[in-house]
N, C-alpha and C positions, 0 to 999 in steps of 0.2 A: 872443471870447464877446463877441456883438452886445449891444446896449444893449438890445434889444425881444426878443421871442417873443411867437408866436400860439399862444390857445390854444382848441382847440375841442372842445364839449361835445356830447354825440348822446344822444337818448332816442328810443328808437321803442315806439310800442304793440304791433308785432308783432313775433317772429322776430329778437330781439336775440341769438341766438345766432350767426346768419345776419350779423347786420351785423357783429358781432365777427371772423368769420373772413373777411368781404370785407376790413375793414381789414388783419388781419394780412395777406392778399393783395398789400395793397399794397407789402409790405415796408415799412410802416412798425410799428418796434420798439418805441417807447418810448407803451404807451396805459397808462392809467391807469384802474382799473374799479373805481366807486362805485356800490353798489348795482344799482341799471337802468340808471347814467348813465355810457357810454364817453366819456375826455376824451385826448384828443390833443395832445402839445406839439411844436412844431417853432420854428426858426430862420427856416424859411422860410414865406411865406405859406400856409395852408391853404385858400385858396379852390377849389381845384381841388380837393381831397379831398372837402370839401361837396357841391359838384358831384356826384360822382364816388357819395356817397352818396345824394344825393335820387335819381339815377338810379337806381340800385341798386333803390332803394325801389319806384319807377315798376315794374321787371320784376317784381319779386315782386306787386308786384298784379297785372299781368297774369298770373303763373303761378299763385297761389293765387285769385285772386279776391277779394280782402277790402281793403278799403282801408288804411294804414298812413300814421299818424301821425308823423312825424319834428319834432322840435324841436329845436333846433340852437342855439347860442350859439358866436359866434368873436371871441374879443377877442383885442386887442394889449396886453401888459404891461409892464412891464419886468423884465429879465431878472435874475433870480438862478442862481446855480451849480444847477442842479435836477438835474444828474446830481451832483455832491457831495452836495447833501444825500440824494439816493435811496443811495449809496454808504454817508452815515452812519449810514444804519439796517439797513442790512443785517447781520444777524448769524451767526457760525460754525454749522453745522448739521452733525448725525451720520448716517450714511445708512449702516448696514451697518459694515464697517470701514474706512471710510474719513471723514475730517474735514475739511469743506470750508469756509474759510475766506477772509476777506480778507485780505492781506498784513499789515495792523496788526495784527491777531489773531497770538496765539501759539500754535505745533503742541500737540497732545496729543500724548505721548508714544507712549500705547499703540496709536494710530490709525495708517493712513498717512492721509498729507498732501497735502490737496490746495489748491493757493490758483487763487481767481479772483478777482481783482478786478471788482465791477459796472458795466459800464458798457452802453452801448446796445443792444447784442450779448445776446440774449436767452440766459437759462441757467446761475444760480448755485447749482442744488440745491432752489433754495425752491418751485419751480413743480412741482406735482402729477404730471405728466407725465415731468419729470426726476428726480425723485426717485424713483417706479418705475423707470426704465430704471437709473438705478446699481443699483438690489436685484438686479433680473434679470439686469444682467451679470454681479453677481458668482456670480449660482446658475448660469448656462446658459454660460460662457466658460470653464469649467476645461477641457475638453478640446479646447478651439480655439487656433489659432496665427495665424489673420490674419483682419483685421478691415474694413469698411469704414463710416463717419460717415457718412449723406447727410443733410444740411443740419447743419454741424456747429455754426454759432452761436458761443457760447464758447468751443468746443471741450473741454467739460467731459467729455463722455461719451469723447471722442476719447483724453483725456488719463487717462482712470482705465482703459481699456482697455490704452492703453503700458503703466502701472503696473502689471495684472496680468500683464503679457508677452506680449502680443500685437502682431505688427507691424499697425499701424494706417492706415488712408488714409482721407482726407476732402475733402468736398467742401460747396460752399455756392454760391447763386446771387448771392451778397450779397459784394461786395470787403471791407466793412466785418467781416463775420463771420469771412472766414481771414485778416485782419490781426488781431483778436482772439485768434482759436486759437492764430496765431503766437506771438504774445505770452505768451500764457497757457502755453503748451506751453512756451516759455525760462523763464518762471517757476517750472516744476514741474521743470526738470532732465528733459525728455522730451525725444527726437525722434520727430515724425510719418514715415512712409516715403514719401506722397505727400499733398499738399494740392492743390487745383485749386478756382478759382471757376469753377461751371458744377452744369450737374446730370451725371446718368449715363445717359444716354442714348447709345446705341454703345461702351457701356462693354463689353471683354471680357474685363477680367480677373474671378475670381470668387473669390469668400472664404469661409470656416468662419462668419463670423459679420455680420449685415448690420444696421444699427438706422437707423432713419427716426422721429427724433423732429420730427414735421414735422405740418401740418394735413392734416384729413383728404381735402379736396379734391385735394392736391399728391398726397398717397397712391395714391388712382384712377387720376390722370393716369399715375405712375409704375410703377403694380403691375408688368407684364412687366417694364422693365428692373430691378426690383427683386428679382423673381424667379429672373430670368437671371443676375444677381448671384451668388445662394447657389452655392455647394459642393454636393455629395451630401452626404446625411447634416448640412449645414448650417442655422444657425438663422438666423430673420428677425424681427426684435424692432420693432414698430411702436408708435408711440405720440403724443403730441399730439392724440388722440383724444377727440371728446365724446361722449358714451355714446348719444347720439341716434345714431350710425354705425356701430354694433356690429354691429348684422344688413349689412351692407353692408359692411363690413370681413371678415366671415367668409363671407360668397357670394363676395367676389372672391378671396380667396384658399383657396376650399375644396379646392382642389388641393393644398395642403399640409395637415401634422398638427399643428393645434391642439393645443400642448401647455400655454399656460396664458393664460389674461385675468383681469387683475387692475382692478379699479376702484377710485379714489381720488376722492372727492367726484364729480362732473360728467366727470372725465377717466379713459380706458379704456387699456392697453397691452395687447399682445398677443405671445407667443410659438409662432412656425411652425416645424416643422422641416420641411426637403425631401427 
């Protein structure tokens, strides 16, 4: 651990959610949101990130013809083990038949046990999108045998589908997420069929159940690949989607049958059938 880390605070007068999506698209996963402020922390200098955010604001001004005021504060701070601090704040959570806990907490005998130690890779079951995914997976995978987890993150959804008896493949464009998924799979005593660093472009294999818990912009880019990856009569679960994209999601996947649309706070999840 380095002696210092950098903390960047961002406030925007307009389009706050767009800036949040943009920062996630840069591959930054350690982001804290406090009211109208986004806080990014890294041991690497964040000057380039701040520059990118300001350039993005200029493009938004051109698109929407509105003045956007960005308030930013970049500080160099003495390093504490802020990952451990975050870990200490994470509590176990029950979602359906599953009890999701960090390794230092005890299991509940009446529930299916999932161990996920919080780290930088996103996904410990507490986020609305992940929680809704887990509920929908339990509901719609009963007659399925194979699954693909696109953007596997911490591996929590891959592990849950494996625990439910599915043969699971997974992928993520972030090598750190792949390593996190492998580590968490070992902790949970499950073996994933295939796991790779990359996307699903040119993927020939088809699956009974495909889940993509990723941001909307990436879903729109991958929409044809996602549809191609589903077997006939198979299911597609889309999540990680802000409510404002609901109409575009329905239009983009209108050639599939929409079975269910769940909303939890500002986040939406969709189940389609091919």
